[in-house]
Kinemage of the C-alpha trace (Angstrom):
@kinemage 1
@onewidth
@group {chain A} dominant
@subgroup {mainchain}
@vectorlist {calphas} color= white
{ca met a 1} P 41.818 170.321 5.025
{ca ala a 2} L 44.112 171.645 2.271
{ca arg a 3} L 45.269 169.546 -0.671
{ca phe a 4} L 48.115 169.849 -3.140
{ca glu a 5} L 50.119 167.462 -5.280
{ca val a 6} L 53.739 166.418 -5.597
{ca gly a 7} L 54.714 164.901 -8.931
{ca phe a 8} L 57.461 162.589 -10.099
{ca gly a 9} L 57.572 160.620 -13.277
{ca lys a 10} L 54.012 160.411 -14.560
{ca leu a 11} L 52.546 160.070 -11.110
{ca leu a 12} L 51.004 162.880 -9.092
{ca leu a 13} L 50.610 162.116 -5.409
{ca pro a 14} L 47.875 164.118 -3.650
{ca ile a 15} L 49.038 165.438 -0.274
{ca gln a 16} L 46.447 166.328 2.363
{ca cys a 17} L 47.226 168.667 5.224
{ca pro a 18} L 45.158 170.404 7.909
{ca ala a 19} L 44.662 173.998 6.770
{ca lys a 20} L 45.872 175.356 10.122
{ca met a 21} L 49.160 173.482 9.728
{ca leu a 22} L 49.565 174.640 6.140
{ca arg a 23} L 49.002 178.281 7.124
{ca ser a 24} L 51.605 178.058 9.872
{ca gln a 25} L 54.164 176.503 7.530
{ca phe a 26} L 53.711 179.231 4.926
{ca ala a 27} L 53.899 181.955 7.591
{ca val a 28} L 57.450 180.850 8.416
{ca val a 29} L 58.678 181.779 4.936
{ca lys a 30} L 56.348 184.614 3.919
{ca ala a 31} L 59.401 186.736 3.134
{ca gly a 32} L 60.951 183.944 1.051
{ca thr a 33} L 59.984 182.004 -2.034
{ca leu a 34} L 56.996 179.849 -2.926
{ca leu a 35} L 59.208 176.786 -3.361
{ca ser a 36} L 60.535 177.133 0.180
{ca ala a 37} L 56.981 177.254 1.444
{ca val a 38} L 55.969 174.208 -0.525
{ca leu a 39} L 58.922 172.204 0.783
{ca leu a 40} L 58.027 173.104 4.351
{ca ala a 41} L 54.380 172.309 3.719
{ca val a 42} L 55.299 168.882 2.388
{ca ser a 43} L 57.431 168.285 5.470
{ca gly a 44} L 54.606 169.345 7.748
{ca cys a 45} L 52.119 167.033 6.039
{ca ala a 46} L 54.450 164.097 5.457
{ca ser a 47} L 53.206 162.184 8.500
{ca ser a 48} L 49.547 162.118 7.388
{ca gly a 49} L 47.993 158.745 6.554
{ca thr a 50} L 48.356 155.411 8.335
{ca pro a 51} L 51.979 154.831 9.438
{ca ile a 52} L 53.467 151.516 8.293
{ca asp a 53} L 56.800 149.889 9.002
{ca arg a 54} L 57.474 147.973 5.784
{ca asp a 55} L 56.987 148.260 2.046
{ca ile a 56} L 53.802 146.928 0.459
{ca asp a 57} L 54.377 143.968 -1.858
{ca leu a 58} L 54.335 144.788 -5.557
{ca val a 59} L 52.346 141.702 -6.502
{ca val a 60} L 48.998 141.687 -8.313
{ca val a 61} L 46.391 140.275 -5.913
{ca pro a 62} L 44.380 137.220 -7.106
{ca ser a 63} L 41.046 139.071 -7.405
{ca val a 64} L 42.635 141.688 -9.686
{ca glu a 65} L 44.369 138.966 -11.716
{ca leu a 66} L 40.942 137.494 -12.428
{ca ala a 67} L 39.339 140.871 -13.197
{ca val a 68} L 41.968 141.929 -15.764
{ca ala a 69} L 42.458 138.561 -17.462
{ca ala a 70} L 40.346 139.524 -20.494
{ca his a 71} L 42.104 142.860 -21.092
{ca ser a 72} L 45.131 142.499 -23.349
{ca pro a 73} L 46.205 143.629 -26.829
{ca ser a 74} L 46.729 141.405 -29.828
{ca leu a 75} L 50.401 140.497 -29.594
{ca pro a 76} L 52.690 140.928 -31.357
{ca val a 77} L 51.593 144.445 -32.297
{ca ser a 78} L 52.394 145.697 -35.791
{ca ala a 79} L 54.682 148.524 -34.574
{ca glu a 80} L 56.118 147.835 -31.114
{ca leu a 81} L 57.074 151.125 -29.462
{ca val a 82} L 60.276 150.633 -27.455
{ca ser a 83} L 60.962 154.162 -26.207
{ca val a 84} L 59.974 157.780 -26.684
{ca asn a 85} L 61.014 161.161 -25.305
{ca glu a 86} L 58.309 163.136 -23.545
{ca val a 87} L 58.189 166.906 -23.067
{ca val a 88} L 55.708 168.040 -20.427
{ca lys a 89} L 54.433 171.607 -20.209
{ca ile a 90} L 53.202 172.378 -16.686
{ca asp a 91} L 50.635 175.141 -16.273
{ca his a 92} L 50.068 175.846 -12.570
{ca lys a 93} L 48.266 178.885 -11.185
{ca ala a 94} L 51.079 179.429 -8.691
{ca asn a 95} L 53.412 180.079 -11.640
{ca leu a 96} L 51.408 183.233 -12.510
{ca gly a 97} L 51.177 182.464 -16.218
{ca arg a 98} L 54.691 181.121 -16.657
{ca ile a 99} L 54.802 177.626 -18.178
{ca ala a 100} L 57.337 175.230 -16.665
{ca thr a 101} L 58.756 172.417 -18.798
{ca ser a 102} L 60.176 169.034 -17.868
{ca glu a 103} L 61.555 166.229 -20.009
{ca gln a 104} L 61.755 162.499 -19.529
{ca gln a 105} L 62.342 159.332 -21.491
{ca ser a 106} L 59.936 156.407 -21.328
{ca thr a 107} L 60.704 152.826 -22.311
{ca phe a 108} L 58.118 150.082 -22.871
{ca arg a 109} L 58.117 146.314 -22.927
{ca trp a 110} L 55.264 143.859 -23.359
{ca gln a 111} L 55.207 141.031 -20.849
{ca ser a 112} L 54.252 137.474 -21.764
{ca asp a 113} L 50.856 137.913 -20.051
{ca gly a 114} L 49.976 140.896 -22.277
{ca arg a 115} L 50.625 143.590 -19.691
{ca leu a 116} L 52.769 146.609 -20.391
{ca ser a 117} L 55.796 147.440 -18.266
{ca ser a 118} L 57.248 150.925 -18.534
{ca thr a 119} L 60.030 152.994 -16.996
{ca ser a 120} L 60.302 156.779 -17.089
{ca thr a 121} L 63.338 158.796 -16.045
{ca gly a 122} L 63.527 162.566 -15.947
{ca arg a 123} L 65.432 165.576 -14.709
{ca tyr a 124} L 64.199 169.090 -14.028
{ca lys a 125} L 65.991 172.358 -13.329
{ca gly a 126} L 63.844 175.124 -11.948
{ca gly a 127} L 64.400 178.809 -12.544
{ca asp a 128} L 64.813 179.176 -8.771
{ca gly a 129} L 67.894 176.931 -8.753
{ca ser a 130} L 66.158 173.739 -7.673
{ca met a 131} L 67.285 170.465 -9.233
{ca ser a 132} L 65.287 167.236 -9.242
{ca ala a 133} L 65.648 163.761 -10.679
{ca ser a 134} L 62.883 161.181 -10.893
{ca ile a 135} L 62.252 157.608 -11.932
{ca ala a 136} L 58.956 155.730 -12.187
{ca thr a 137} L 58.231 152.126 -13.134
{ca ser a 138} L 54.846 150.519 -13.632
{ca val a 139} L 52.955 147.501 -14.897
{ca ser a 140} L 49.647 148.448 -16.487
{ca leu a 141} L 46.802 147.530 -18.784
{ca cys a 142} L 48.210 149.011 -21.998
{ca gly a 143} L 49.281 152.234 -20.257
{ca leu a 144} L 45.742 153.156 -19.150
{ca val a 145} L 45.229 151.438 -15.774
{ca pro a 146} L 48.315 150.985 -13.533
{ca leu a 147} L 48.301 147.635 -11.727
{ca leu a 148} L 51.592 148.095 -9.884
{ca gly a 149} L 53.926 151.057 -9.654
{ca glu a 150} L 56.963 152.398 -7.881
{ca ser a 151} L 58.472 155.848 -8.193
{ca gly a 152} L 60.771 158.274 -6.488
{ca ser a 153} L 62.362 161.698 -6.789
{ca thr a 154} L 65.166 163.681 -5.210
{ca thr a 155} L 65.064 167.476 -5.041
{ca asp a 156} L 67.973 169.708 -4.103
{ca ser a 157} L 67.142 173.399 -3.606
{ca arg a 158} L 69.510 176.231 -2.816
{ca leu a 159} L 67.692 179.518 -2.489
{ca thr a 160} L 68.458 183.013 -1.247
{ca thr a 161} L 65.785 184.993 0.562
{ca ala a 162} L 65.832 188.061 2.800
{ca ile a 163} L 65.237 188.307 6.551
{ca pro a 164} L 64.727 191.473 8.615
{ca ala a 165} L 67.568 192.382 10.984
{ca gly a 166} L 67.871 195.720 12.770
{ca gly a 167} L 65.660 197.582 10.316
{ca val a 168} L 67.361 196.200 7.198
{ca phe a 169} L 66.959 193.019 5.193
{ca leu a 170} L 69.933 190.690 4.994
{ca pro a 171} L 70.393 187.885 2.430
{ca phe a 172} L 69.867 184.434 3.861
{ca asp a 173} L 70.705 181.198 2.063
{ca val a 174} L 68.182 178.368 2.315
{ca ser a 175} L 69.237 174.844 1.385
{ca ser a 176} L 66.840 171.933 1.262
{ca lys a 177} L 67.229 168.368 0.065
{ca his a 178} L 64.491 165.773 0.272
{ca gln a 179} L 63.409 162.487 -1.237
{ca ile a 180} L 59.872 161.380 -2.014
{ca gly a 181} L 58.871 157.868 -3.023
{ca ser a 182} L 55.766 155.799 -3.528
{ca arg a 183} L 54.483 152.323 -4.201
{ca val a 184} L 51.065 151.690 -5.731
{ca arg a 185} L 49.121 148.432 -5.908
{ca leu a 186} L 45.654 147.875 -7.340
{ca val a 187} L 43.532 145.802 -4.942
{ca ser a 188} L 40.157 145.785 -6.742
{ca phe a 189} L 39.004 146.443 -10.302
{ca ser a 190} L 35.849 146.274 -12.430
{ca thr a 191} L 34.881 147.734 -15.806
{ca ser a 192} L 32.086 147.886 -18.339
{ca ala a 193} L 34.545 147.469 -21.237
{ca ala a 194} L 34.956 144.125 -22.956
{ca asn a 195} L 38.668 144.817 -23.455
{ca leu a 196} L 40.308 148.062 -22.346
{ca cys a 197} L 43.265 147.329 -24.608
{ca lys a 198} L 41.063 147.291 -27.731
{ca pro a 199} L 38.855 150.406 -27.500
{ca thr a 200} L 36.044 150.647 -30.063
{ca pro a 201} L 35.656 153.986 -31.901
{ca gly a 202} L 32.653 156.065 -30.838
{ca thr a 203} L 31.936 154.116 -27.642
{ca ser a 204} L 32.098 154.813 -23.905
{ca phe a 205} L 33.146 152.719 -20.936
{ca thr a 206} L 33.596 153.037 -17.194
{ca tyr a 207} L 35.835 151.414 -14.650
{ca gln a 208} L 36.221 151.456 -10.885
{ca ser a 209} L 39.390 150.707 -8.961
{ca thr a 210} L 40.735 150.705 -5.428
{ca arg a 211} L 44.456 151.104 -4.894
{ca glu a 212} L 46.860 151.164 -1.989
{ca glu a 213} L 49.386 153.996 -2.103
{ca gln a 214} L 52.453 153.940 0.083
{ca arg a 215} L 54.161 157.322 0.412
{ca lys a 216} L 57.626 157.919 1.778
{ca phe a 217} L 59.210 161.231 2.693
{ca gln a 218} L 62.816 161.743 3.784
{ca gly a 219} L 63.918 165.259 4.616
{ca ser a 220} L 66.570 166.910 6.724
{ca met a 221} L 64.206 167.263 9.691
{ca leu a 222} L 61.772 164.361 9.429
{ca ser a 223} L 60.834 161.178 7.616
{ca ser a 224} L 57.594 159.249 7.216
{ca asn a 225} L 56.187 156.082 5.676
{ca thr a 226} L 52.388 156.040 5.321
{ca leu a 227} L 49.667 154.071 3.570
{ca his a 228} L 46.493 155.392 1.903
{ca thr a 229} L 43.615 153.474 0.311
{ca ile a 230} L 41.913 155.315 -2.562
{ca thr a 231} L 38.793 154.311 -4.486
{ca glu a 232} L 38.342 155.927 -7.889
{ca ser a 233} L 35.682 155.871 -10.618
{ca ala a 234} L 36.484 156.663 -14.248
{ca ser a 235} L 34.223 157.454 -17.184
{ca cys a 236} L 35.848 157.388 -20.634
{ca thr a 237} L 34.780 158.185 -24.199
{ca val a 238} L 36.534 156.971 -27.339
{ca gly a 239} L 36.773 159.248 -30.360
{ca ser a 240} L 34.849 158.127 -33.409
{ca ala a 241} L 37.526 159.047 -35.984
{ca glu a 242} L 41.119 157.902 -36.311
{ca val a 243} L 43.720 160.685 -36.173
{ca ser a 244} L 47.110 160.522 -37.885
{ca ala a 245} L 49.844 159.880 -35.315
{ca lys a 246} L 51.925 162.515 -37.099
{ca ala a 247} L 49.866 165.020 -35.123
{ca leu a 248} L 51.824 163.818 -32.071
{ca asp a 249} L 55.178 163.724 -33.860
{ca pro a 250} L 56.099 163.190 -37.540
{ca ser a 251} L 58.114 160.091 -36.598
{ca ile a 252} L 55.277 158.254 -34.830
{ca val a 253} L 53.721 155.725 -37.175
{ca gly a 254} L 50.084 154.845 -37.812
{ca ser a 255} L 47.040 156.530 -36.306
{ca tyr a 256} L 45.394 156.914 -32.919
{ca leu a 257} L 42.039 157.232 -31.202
{ca leu a 258} L 41.566 160.077 -28.731
{ca val a 259} L 40.303 158.674 -25.418
{ca thr a 260} L 39.067 161.155 -22.805
{ca cys a 261} L 38.574 160.062 -19.189
{ca thr a 262} L 37.200 161.893 -16.167
{ca tyr a 263} L 37.995 160.589 -12.688
{ca ser a 264} L 36.100 160.916 -9.442
{ca val a 265} L 37.468 160.288 -5.958
{ca pro a 266} L 35.354 161.016 -2.855
{ca ser a 267} L 36.240 164.362 -1.209
{ca gln a 268} L 38.652 165.313 -4.011
{ca ser a 269} L 38.331 167.571 -7.033
{ca pro a 270} L 37.497 165.724 -10.284
{ca arg a 271} L 40.353 165.325 -12.712
{ca lys a 272} L 40.570 164.695 -16.439
{ca ser a 273} L 43.001 162.984 -18.797
{ca glu a 274} L 43.265 162.620 -22.555
{ca phe a 275} L 45.102 159.702 -24.147
{ca ala a 276} L 46.223 158.872 -27.662
{ca tyr a 277} L 45.559 155.154 -28.120
{ca leu a 278} L 48.137 154.141 -30.754
{ca leu a 279} L 46.422 151.581 -32.963
{ca ser a 280} L 49.665 150.175 -34.404
{ca ser a 281} L 51.365 149.901 -31.001
{ca gly a 282} L 48.401 148.920 -28.824
{ca leu a 283} L 49.096 151.360 -25.991
{ca tyr a 284} L 47.837 154.622 -24.503
{ca leu a 285} L 50.043 157.724 -24.390
{ca pro a 286} L 48.804 160.582 -22.172
{ca val a 287} L 48.566 163.890 -24.040
{ca phe a 288} L 46.795 166.039 -21.431
{ca ile a 289} L 46.246 165.763 -17.665
{ca gln a 290} L 44.048 168.160 -15.690
{ca ser a 291} L 45.143 167.271 -12.164
{ca asn a 292} L 42.799 169.684 -10.378
{ca glu a 293} L 41.596 173.274 -10.626
{ca tyr a 294} L 45.185 174.491 -10.220
{ca gln a 295} L 47.357 172.424 -12.563
{ca ala a 296} L 47.198 171.127 -16.135
{ca asn a 297} L 49.964 169.258 -17.972
{ca ser a 298} L 50.207 168.838 -21.739
{ca met a 299} L 52.586 166.373 -23.389
{ca arg a 300} L 54.309 166.072 -26.721
{ca tyr a 301} L 56.542 163.241 -27.902
{ca thr a 302} L 59.737 163.010 -29.943
{ca ala a 303} L 62.307 160.446 -31.090
{ca pro a 304} L 60.201 157.268 -30.964
{ca arg a 305} L 62.043 153.956 -31.383
{ca tyr a 306} L 60.381 150.777 -32.608
{ca arg a 307} L 61.291 147.119 -32.469
């Protein structure tokens, strides 16, 4: 079983595919580009999971409502962050040392129940001519634990490769357009923390969650709509010293605590994230995500707006 990830917004969806199928998909384009191979691999694996015929409801289930009731910030916060621009540097081994960059804008709004709703929109232009646009919305515990989420991306690729013909190689144009979407809903949650939205310096906490992930794929040759159930354990440590938020960007006010979390999912590689918990704004901003042994993303922020 081979695994890779497709990302849009702040979400990275793990894709699982039988290794035999993945090898056959890559063999089709061994004279072409890596992106072409990845697109075909995604198509070949798109039908994995349990097929479903309707969208899952984006409603917090009663057991999760009860479990998260105690986790909320002190509202109103002293400096309510309304929006910020995010620049993501993507370091993937397949890029052979070249760092890709994407940009997106995130907006935030506190709900009356103390949960944080956010929307991120982004566009990316690859050096290979690919163009993608993405949008992701979520409701979370202060930006740390997503309760509900929906996201989607569209990628349009126009590539030129070479194919053998009569002893010579002729240019061959490859065009691919596909859409990927997801819905995520937390269905169980427990934690050792008294309040995840008020981390205490120098402490540690754990949490466990089970989520349903619906994944949609629409390509020129196939489409799929599948459901996966994923159980994850997280172990987090909170930095003992406050750090000036100017380390993130000179315009971000106040200070933050560095919160480092490691995540474990059965049969998957462990992953790691680092967050800046903004004390004045009461929310977590991701600053580093180690998705797996192949990819690491680092984030920086600009142009924050406050209410």
